[in-house]
Wavefront OBJ file of the C-alpha trace (Angstrom):
o trace
v 160.993 -62.025 251.670
v 160.027 -58.451 250.986
v 157.343 -58.197 248.115
v 159.290 -57.015 244.739
v 158.865 -53.374 243.920
v 157.117 -52.368 240.665
v 160.599 -51.166 239.617
v 162.098 -54.570 240.054
v 159.135 -56.388 238.279
v 159.494 -53.914 235.398
v 163.077 -54.655 235.235
v 162.686 -58.373 235.105
v 160.088 -58.234 232.279
v 162.599 -56.080 230.292
v 165.647 -58.423 231.039
v 163.130 -61.321 229.542
v 162.415 -59.421 226.409
v 165.951 -59.233 225.733
v 166.818 -62.751 226.882
v 167.605 -65.919 224.937
v 164.841 -68.545 225.275
v 166.485 -70.625 227.600
v 167.334 -67.505 229.997
v 163.811 -66.166 229.412
v 162.167 -69.598 230.508
v 164.782 -69.842 233.550
v 163.790 -66.129 234.821
v 160.242 -66.858 234.425
v 160.258 -70.283 236.706
v 162.881 -68.506 238.862
v 160.533 -65.855 239.531
v 157.531 -68.146 239.967
v 159.291 -70.206 242.558
v 160.266 -67.364 244.966
v 156.874 -66.143 244.722
v 155.536 -69.461 245.838
v 157.858 -69.459 248.737
v 156.547 -66.253 250.123
v 152.874 -67.320 249.234
v 152.493 -64.388 247.099
v 150.255 -63.891 243.704
v 151.960 -65.126 240.736
v 151.463 -62.194 238.617
v 155.339 -61.847 237.644
v 155.452 -65.223 237.013
v 152.312 -65.077 234.418
v 153.722 -61.834 232.842
v 157.274 -63.375 232.200
v 155.484 -66.323 230.645
v 153.908 -64.462 228.491
v 157.460 -62.644 227.100
v 159.427 -65.995 227.521
v 157.305 -68.115 225.224
v 157.236 -65.834 222.411
v 160.317 -67.132 221.233
v 159.775 -71.040 221.912
v 157.581 -72.819 219.475
v 157.780 -74.083 215.998
v 156.132 -71.752 213.373
v 154.098 -72.204 210.267
v 157.012 -72.454 207.630
v 157.713 -75.750 209.559
v 154.191 -77.243 209.536
v 153.669 -80.653 207.978
v 150.205 -81.376 206.893
v 148.909 -84.727 207.675
v 148.421 -87.248 204.950
v 146.082 -89.545 206.626
v 142.682 -88.852 205.444
v 141.255 -89.761 209.191
v 143.799 -87.516 210.644
v 142.788 -84.486 208.092
v 139.199 -85.080 208.937
v 139.730 -85.285 212.813
v 142.104 -82.136 212.522
v 139.237 -80.119 210.846
v 136.695 -81.366 213.403
v 138.983 -80.184 216.228
v 139.596 -76.868 214.517
v 135.961 -75.888 214.939
v 136.135 -76.788 218.625
v 137.838 -73.724 219.582
v 138.056 -74.139 223.102
v 139.394 -76.720 225.452
v 140.677 -77.436 228.902
v 144.053 -78.471 230.102
v 144.039 -80.148 233.719
v 147.199 -80.505 235.391
v 147.006 -82.949 238.320
v 149.936 -84.595 240.267
v 152.117 -84.696 243.216
v 152.643 -80.907 242.842
v 148.935 -80.382 243.300
v 149.438 -81.503 247.163
v 152.707 -79.322 247.460
v 151.514 -76.393 245.736
v 154.627 -76.191 243.764
v 155.400 -75.034 240.032
v 154.565 -78.808 238.615
v 157.596 -81.062 239.249
v 160.277 -78.565 238.262
v 162.005 -78.511 241.654
v 163.300 -81.781 240.806
v 165.354 -79.973 237.872
v 168.815 -79.647 238.938
v 169.375 -76.667 236.756
v 170.628 -73.230 238.262
v 167.429 -71.345 237.612
v 165.568 -73.447 239.966
v 164.727 -72.402 243.392
v 163.573 -74.534 246.190
v 162.341 -74.009 249.996
v 165.299 -76.105 251.247
v 168.881 -76.000 250.545
v 169.606 -79.599 250.164
v 168.485 -80.635 246.530
v 168.752 -84.282 247.408
v 166.339 -84.027 250.459
v 164.259 -81.837 248.410
v 164.159 -84.818 245.815
v 163.297 -87.398 248.435
v 160.438 -85.126 249.988
v 158.784 -84.708 246.529
v 158.804 -88.192 245.639
v 157.552 -89.306 249.360
v 154.258 -87.170 248.756
v 153.198 -90.354 247.029
v 152.623 -91.531 250.400
v 150.168 -88.620 251.509
v 148.862 -87.970 247.712
v 144.889 -88.833 248.829
v 142.827 -86.280 246.556
v 139.656 -87.482 248.043
v 137.055 -84.822 246.599
v 138.246 -86.038 243.040
v 134.835 -86.460 241.310
v 134.861 -87.164 237.576
v 131.116 -86.536 237.060
v 131.252 -83.538 238.506
v 134.316 -82.424 237.032
v 132.826 -83.485 233.572
v 129.685 -81.443 234.037
v 131.841 -78.217 234.875
v 133.768 -78.937 231.653
v 130.748 -79.241 229.518
v 128.766 -76.328 231.358
v 131.724 -73.930 230.687
v 131.318 -74.361 226.657
v 134.599 -76.377 226.337
v 134.463 -79.154 223.644
v 137.505 -81.174 224.758
v 139.678 -81.640 227.594
v 143.134 -82.803 227.966
v 144.353 -84.376 231.081
v 148.031 -84.694 232.532
v 148.819 -88.708 232.974
v 152.328 -88.048 233.945
v 154.453 -84.907 234.247
v 158.171 -84.817 234.031
v 158.493 -86.067 237.529
v 156.947 -89.685 236.174
v 154.176 -89.873 238.690
v 151.697 -91.711 236.844
v 147.733 -90.760 237.258
v 147.011 -94.356 235.737
v 147.380 -97.847 236.403
v 150.659 -98.512 234.459
v 152.428 -102.087 234.603
v 155.848 -100.520 233.962
v 156.492 -98.460 237.536
v 155.063 -98.490 241.132
v 155.478 -94.711 241.002
v 151.934 -94.417 240.424
v 148.545 -93.225 242.043
v 147.133 -97.073 242.040
v 150.278 -98.442 243.701
v 149.649 -99.547 247.434
v 151.947 -97.014 248.937
v 149.382 -94.092 247.492
v 146.763 -93.993 249.974
v 144.368 -92.810 247.108
v 144.912 -96.802 245.712
v 142.447 -98.062 247.874
v 139.712 -95.553 246.693
v 137.708 -96.842 243.553
v 138.407 -93.727 241.747
v 142.276 -94.454 242.020
v 142.745 -94.820 238.159
v 142.442 -91.127 237.748
v 143.114 -90.939 234.145
v 140.461 -93.720 233.497
v 137.961 -92.207 235.352
v 138.086 -88.503 234.161
v 138.631 -89.727 230.350
v 135.243 -92.041 230.661
v 133.287 -89.264 232.846
v 134.507 -86.399 230.110
v 133.088 -88.657 227.187
v 129.981 -88.990 228.754
v 129.400 -85.401 228.680
v 130.057 -85.266 224.992
v 133.498 -83.792 224.895
v 136.738 -85.209 222.875
v 139.481 -86.072 225.402
v 143.241 -86.078 225.134
v 146.027 -87.375 227.263
v 148.987 -84.986 228.056
v 152.173 -87.270 228.383
v 155.594 -86.137 229.670
v 158.418 -87.913 227.253
v 161.194 -87.106 229.957
v 160.600 -89.141 233.207
v 162.860 -87.681 236.064
v 162.283 -90.816 238.253
v 162.663 -94.059 236.244
v 166.217 -95.136 236.362
v 166.353 -95.538 232.322
v 166.160 -91.824 232.332
v 167.825 -90.506 235.650
v 170.239 -93.446 236.266
v 171.164 -93.057 240.162
v 174.716 -94.333 239.054
v 175.026 -90.800 238.113
v 173.598 -87.643 239.579
v 171.388 -85.491 237.144
v 173.228 -82.456 236.032
v 169.931 -80.990 234.052
v 166.688 -81.824 232.397
v 168.343 -84.550 230.180
v 169.379 -88.182 230.799
v 171.892 -88.258 233.534
v 173.953 -90.501 231.571
v 175.790 -90.614 228.122
v 173.361 -92.610 226.154
v 175.728 -93.389 223.269
v 177.816 -95.016 226.028
v 174.984 -97.092 227.592
v 172.631 -97.796 224.827
v 170.965 -100.682 226.346
v 169.562 -98.305 228.817
v 168.711 -95.767 226.730
v 166.896 -98.620 224.549
v 165.124 -99.696 227.732
v 163.888 -95.793 228.157
v 162.334 -95.915 224.782
v 160.708 -99.007 225.273
v 159.345 -97.869 228.881
v 157.952 -94.762 227.169
v 156.280 -96.664 224.343
v 155.121 -99.067 226.413
v 153.093 -96.607 228.535
v 152.019 -94.603 225.462
v 150.443 -97.715 224.313
v 149.019 -98.545 227.571
v 147.052 -95.119 227.477
v 145.898 -95.845 223.648
v 144.739 -99.250 224.301
v 143.268 -99.442 227.465
v 141.385 -96.153 228.159
v 139.178 -96.263 225.359
v 138.744 -93.471 222.560
v 141.733 -91.103 222.694
v 141.234 -87.956 220.320
v 144.510 -86.300 220.944
v 148.071 -87.417 222.298
v 149.540 -84.447 223.576
v 153.319 -85.246 224.262
v 155.576 -82.484 226.401
v 159.145 -82.159 226.916
v 160.358 -81.108 223.440
v 163.978 -81.493 224.540
v 163.461 -85.273 224.127
v 163.858 -85.578 220.233
v 166.480 -86.320 217.417
v 169.231 -84.200 216.780
v 168.004 -83.855 213.191
v 164.935 -81.817 214.597
v 166.850 -79.244 216.557
v 165.542 -75.877 214.909
v 167.344 -72.508 215.754
v 163.923 -71.859 218.045
v 164.664 -74.975 219.756
v 168.523 -75.157 220.511
v 168.536 -73.109 223.617
v 166.281 -75.691 225.138
v 168.258 -78.608 223.834
v 171.720 -78.626 224.613
v 172.005 -82.580 224.927
v 174.657 -83.614 222.450
v 173.188 -86.938 221.909
v 170.062 -88.032 219.550
v 167.537 -88.687 221.878
v 165.156 -90.445 219.469
v 161.931 -92.394 220.860
v 160.817 -93.389 217.413
v 157.767 -91.187 217.002
v 156.862 -92.981 213.841
v 156.522 -96.487 215.850
v 154.504 -94.869 218.648
v 152.136 -92.865 216.353
v 151.666 -95.747 214.109
v 150.853 -98.147 217.104
v 148.768 -96.032 218.620
v 146.568 -95.229 215.405
v 146.254 -98.629 215.008
v 144.175 -98.811 218.134
v 142.855 -94.789 217.333
v 142.397 -94.328 213.895
v 142.771 -90.585 213.114
v 143.951 -89.913 216.123
v 145.836 -86.272 216.529
v 149.335 -86.332 217.583
v 150.966 -83.357 218.909
v 154.730 -83.801 219.533
v 154.984 -79.921 221.080
v 157.493 -77.872 219.304
v 159.208 -80.816 217.369
v 158.416 -79.895 213.619
v 157.340 -82.691 211.125
v 154.610 -84.912 210.542
v 153.815 -85.712 214.165
v 153.129 -82.116 215.296
v 149.610 -82.242 213.984
v 149.101 -78.617 215.441
v 151.185 -76.070 216.529
v 151.029 -75.052 220.672
v 152.323 -71.691 221.539
v 152.376 -71.470 225.054
v 151.059 -68.400 227.177
v 150.889 -66.053 224.340
v 148.678 -65.622 221.336
v 150.694 -65.169 217.737
v 150.775 -61.669 216.757
v 148.997 -62.630 213.335
v 146.553 -65.065 211.975
v 148.139 -68.348 211.336
v 147.438 -70.459 207.990
v 148.134 -74.017 209.684
v 146.124 -75.618 212.552
v 147.211 -74.094 216.090
v 146.054 -73.812 219.711
v 147.541 -71.195 222.486
v 147.543 -73.023 226.014
v 147.449 -70.487 228.527
v 146.650 -70.940 232.180
v 143.591 -69.038 233.929
v 146.106 -68.200 236.964
v 150.026 -68.049 236.710
v 150.609 -71.488 237.056
v 149.587 -74.877 235.175
v 148.916 -76.965 238.518
v 147.574 -75.759 241.695
v 149.672 -73.246 243.723
v 148.677 -71.221 246.725
v 147.418 -67.680 246.459
v 147.399 -67.804 242.785
v 145.994 -64.968 240.939
v 143.019 -65.886 238.614
v 142.000 -63.993 235.568
v 138.261 -62.415 235.545
v 135.837 -63.991 233.394
v 136.053 -60.805 231.335
v 139.560 -61.675 230.820
v 139.077 -65.350 230.056
v 136.436 -64.615 227.335
v 138.203 -61.936 225.512
v 141.135 -64.188 225.556
v 139.381 -66.639 223.650
v 137.593 -64.011 221.284
v 141.265 -63.330 220.426
v 142.457 -66.585 219.894
v 139.561 -67.642 217.691
v 139.609 -64.371 215.553
v 143.312 -65.421 214.646
v 142.392 -69.056 213.588
v 143.240 -70.582 216.784
v 141.862 -72.697 219.572
v 142.108 -71.750 223.185
v 143.368 -74.452 225.650
v 142.768 -72.850 229.152
v 144.856 -74.622 231.892
v 143.464 -75.277 235.410
v 144.420 -77.390 238.016
v 143.023 -79.073 241.350
v 144.550 -78.776 244.796
v 145.795 -82.096 246.877
v 142.240 -83.002 247.677
v 140.650 -82.845 244.167
v 139.145 -79.766 244.172
v 139.156 -76.739 242.099
v 139.487 -73.154 243.521
v 135.919 -71.152 243.728
v 137.278 -68.694 241.195
v 137.677 -71.604 238.696
v 134.065 -72.736 239.114
v 132.939 -68.984 238.678
v 135.053 -68.002 235.887
v 133.966 -71.485 233.753
v 130.239 -70.740 234.572
v 130.528 -67.278 233.119
v 132.625 -68.813 230.162
v 129.748 -71.122 229.589
v 126.906 -68.445 229.998
v 128.414 -66.281 227.506
v 129.099 -69.019 224.769
v 125.711 -70.481 225.234
v 124.487 -67.099 223.960
v 127.381 -66.005 221.695
v 128.897 -69.344 220.732
v 127.637 -69.110 217.313
v 130.222 -66.257 216.799
v 132.983 -68.845 218.034
v 132.493 -72.605 217.429
v 133.270 -73.384 213.557
v 133.847 -69.935 212.558
v 136.849 -68.944 210.330
v 139.252 -65.712 210.439
v 138.466 -62.921 208.377
v 140.367 -59.863 207.762
v 141.164 -57.498 209.376
v 140.828 -60.016 211.985
v 140.968 -57.305 214.826
v 140.674 -53.725 215.077
v 141.028 -52.175 218.474
v 138.617 -53.443 220.749
v 136.533 -55.223 217.826
v 137.611 -58.943 216.700
v 136.161 -60.459 213.853
v 134.952 -64.168 212.900
v 132.997 -65.386 209.959
v 130.590 -68.231 209.148
v 130.700 -68.894 205.413
v 130.508 -65.716 202.971
v 127.267 -64.396 204.192
v 127.784 -63.712 208.167
v 130.284 -61.999 209.607
v 130.491 -61.150 213.591
v 132.239 -58.059 215.256
v 132.976 -58.858 218.622
v 133.548 -55.997 221.043
v 135.288 -56.395 224.079
v 134.697 -53.852 226.697
v 137.668 -52.558 228.908
v 137.720 -53.983 232.514
v 136.729 -50.104 233.594
v 134.481 -49.392 230.749
v 131.046 -47.740 231.839
v 129.275 -47.561 228.570
v 129.621 -48.722 225.096
v 130.122 -46.089 222.705
v 127.233 -44.557 220.514
v 128.533 -46.106 217.424
v 130.454 -48.861 216.694
v 132.324 -49.129 213.471
v 132.204 -52.799 212.108
v 134.668 -53.360 208.908
v 133.102 -55.754 206.401
v 132.772 -56.468 202.652
v 129.488 -57.641 202.808
v 126.996 -55.350 200.729
v 123.301 -55.222 199.759
v 120.668 -55.506 202.313
v 121.984 -56.349 205.648
v 120.901 -57.663 208.964
v 122.564 -56.126 211.726
v 121.694 -57.472 215.194
v 122.953 -58.132 218.654
v 123.672 -61.822 218.429
v 122.912 -62.692 222.203
v 119.351 -61.151 222.099
v 118.646 -61.098 218.439
v 117.895 -57.389 218.647
v 118.075 -55.474 215.645
v 120.159 -52.512 215.638
v 120.004 -49.448 213.239
v 123.372 -48.948 211.009
v 124.642 -46.901 208.133
v 126.547 -48.545 205.511
v 129.579 -46.878 203.781
v 132.190 -48.684 201.730
v 133.785 -51.514 203.422
v 132.432 -50.198 207.057
v 129.041 -50.505 208.664
v 128.136 -47.636 211.647
v 126.152 -49.370 213.989
v 124.135 -47.489 216.368
v 123.675 -48.960 220.059
v 120.698 -47.709 221.898
v 121.118 -45.688 224.919
v 119.379 -47.822 227.208
v 121.924 -50.813 226.284
v 125.170 -49.102 226.475
v 125.879 -49.315 230.136
v 124.502 -52.946 230.391
v 126.407 -54.309 227.728
v 129.773 -52.727 228.770
v 129.269 -55.101 231.732
v 129.512 -58.030 229.588
v 132.399 -60.145 228.915
v 132.063 -59.215 225.175
v 129.519 -58.092 222.933
v 128.731 -59.652 219.544
v 127.334 -57.890 216.742
v 126.193 -60.067 213.571
v 126.402 -58.676 210.133
v 124.587 -60.815 207.726
v 122.977 -60.811 204.151
l 1 2 3 4 5 6 7 8 9 10 11 12 13 14 15 16 17 18 19 20 21 22 23 24 25 26 27 28 29 30 31 32 33 34 35 36 37 38 39 40 41 42 43 44 45 46 47 48 49 50 51 52 53 54 55 56 57 58 59 60 61 62 63 64 65 66 67 68 69 70 71 72 73 74 75 76 77 78 79 80 81 82 83 84 85 86 87 88 89 90 91 92 93 94 95 96 97 98 99 100 101 102 103 104 105 106 107 108 109 110 111 112 113 114 115 116 117 118 119 120 121 122 123 124 125 126 127 128 129 130 131 132 133 134 135 136 137 138 139 140 141 142 143 144 145 146 147 148 149 150 151 152 153 154 155 156 157 158 159 160 161 162 163 164 165 166 167 168 169 170 171 172 173 174 175 176 177 178 179 180 181 182 183 184 185 186 187 188 189 190 191 192 193 194 195 196 197 198 199 200 201 202 203 204 205 206 207 208 209 210 211 212 213 214 215 216 217 218 219 220 221 222 223 224 225 226 227 228 229 230 231 232 233 234 235 236 237 238 239 240 241 242 243 244 245 246 247 248 249 250 251 252 253 254 255 256 257 258 259 260 261 262 263 264 265 266 267 268 269 270 271 272 273 274 275 276 277 278 279 280 281 282 283 284 285 286 287 288 289 290 291 292 293 294 295 296 297 298 299 300 301 302 303 304 305 306 307 308 309 310 311 312 313 314 315 316 317 318 319 320 321 322 323 324 325 326 327 328 329 330 331 332 333 334 335 336 337 338 339 340 341 342 343 344 345 346 347 348 349 350 351 352 353 354 355 356 357 358 359 360 361 362 363 364 365 366 367 368 369 370 371 372 373 374 375 376 377 378 379 380 381 382 383 384 385 386 387 388 389 390 391 392 393 394 395 396 397 398 399 400 401 402 403 404 405 406 407 408 409 410 411 412 413 414 415 416 417 418 419 420 421 422 423 424 425 426 427 428 429 430 431 432 433 434 435 436 437 438 439 440 441 442 443 444 445 446 447 448 449 450 451 452 453 454 455 456 457 458 459 460 461 462 463 464 465 466 467 468 469 470 471 472 473 474 475 476 477 478 479 480 481 482 483 484 485 486 487 488 489 490 491 492 493 494 495 496 497 498 499 500 501 502 503 504 505 506 507
């Protein structure tokens, strides 16, 4: 297939901006699959994700603050972390596809072969050759720590139902003897990576998909699936649905009782929810006419009996089990007054795909800055290939982010947002009421910083104005609510090459 022209790309993005949430997501995934087939960078997919998911999350108006003191304390601690990593790994890592969405029989999905059932058989049979022999938990965990991330969330299973942990409730798992990696001492992937990451001092979370497209309790083979929902009428077969609820609860219980301390339970697949929870923002995703209640109260209570204070994130399902909001592939247009985290990919797909197009380290750092300036956390998505290796660009970007945070982390970790939040190329954070950080973000092709930078602040009196990374004092002139900072000529060029430049203004 020929490369899409610029006109086609712009037309597609324009269509998405005008589309409904469901139509937008469908267009996004359709474009991404097409580009996978031709081994093209997923630039269009990434742009579409940003446009599409502006619609598709719960908002601060529906947020419910936790009543559990331990949960509240952990939530406050989590808000200070600011930077985490989300790791997607599964059969799709071997195939290089857009996670497991190829199994979904909806008309927006495209595949490399015409026969849906053949595709599904081939996909699930990938288990027989899934063998990530270079999966190295200590190496990965060291990479996570050196990146400056303070927490890591790992995918225990995606919507396909393939488990990267040693569950007792299915043989569709990495530790089953039908998977070659089962013979490897690191075969219980989830356990090994959680243990190694904790050993490096990071908090850990587990991604778990509520829908499961392989268990017969969700997609009953007696009826062909028509979409992402159960393949049968759960009101006519309540015993089968009950088995699915038990299956889901049992697997989550395994994770929260057998895998050490879990700080965050991160549940994906928002369409599996009670009908009463469907809001206007979700109705385009949730077309199934029956109540898919999996009893989140029981799940949360049971989990917290073993994991006191654990954060539960039932994504996009408003209520007491959505401990923080999770906008996907976008940053809210304004600062939010409730806990939130933008989950955004480093490339254009959550897992590994061939010829992905990765952000630069400057883009990654500036993404973090823009999220933190609005009071949120950044959860940066990356994924290994089928051998268990990250791309070189992932290593390079994370190393550069770590280097920048080592010098400038004071302006990120544990800070609070402060007006005006951002102003042109400058974003703001604060620490207490005696220090603010003006973070200047040079453009990609910027050669020199301006001679003077304008910093907005209400701090008055004798001020200390310094470059945070070097502690070098800078001359300034103070006016009402504005400080004009002079940048030494010899620093203007080298500073422009940095991912971002932090000016600290303090009393």
